[in-house]
N, C-alpha and C positions, 0 to 999 in steps of 0.2 A: 226568533218570533218578534224582536226590538226594530230588526229590519224590516219586515213587511210592514210590521205596524208604522214604520217611517215612511214605506213607499206609500203608504196606503193616503200618509197625511200630505205627501209630496205631492201625487196626482188630483188631490183632491180641488176641483174648480169653486171658485167662491160661488156661495148662496148655492151648492148641491151637497145633497146628503154624504156619498160616496165617492171616494176615489177608484183607482182601478179595481184594484184587488175586490171593491164591496165589501161590506158587514160579513155576509154569508160567507166569504171567501176568507176570511179571518176566521172564522169561526169554524172552519172544517180545518185547514192550516192547525190550527189550537188543539182541534182535538186529536189529529194525527199524530200531532209530537206528542201528546200526554202517551197515544198507545202505543208508540212502537217500542217494538223488544230492546231492555238495552244491552243484553247479552249477543245476540246476532244480527240486529236491527230488521228483524221481521218487522211486516206491514202488509197486512193482508183483511182488512174488514170489509165488509158490503154494502152497498150505498145504503139501505135499508139501516143496515147499524148505524152509521155516521149520522142518518139522519134523526134516528132516535137519541142518539147524543146529544147532540147539539139541539134539539126540538124544533125540527124542520120538518118541510114535506121530502118525500125520497128524491122528488127531480127536483130541488135546487142543490143538494150535493153531486149527485151527477152532471149536471150543466156547470157546475164549478170546477170538478176537476177534469174536465176533457176541456 
């Protein structure tokens, strides 16, 4: 997560709000890292589930994942 936040900071241009990952991308990544199965590494949430967890519309996580 720290590497993603550092990359976001490095790619943010002056006077711009977000870098390459954007705020939603970081939210989705944070959600997925918290969700992953620690024993088997399994990770299979739906777009709607991710959207509900980060309190955004369904289309935003879908566009960031693809």
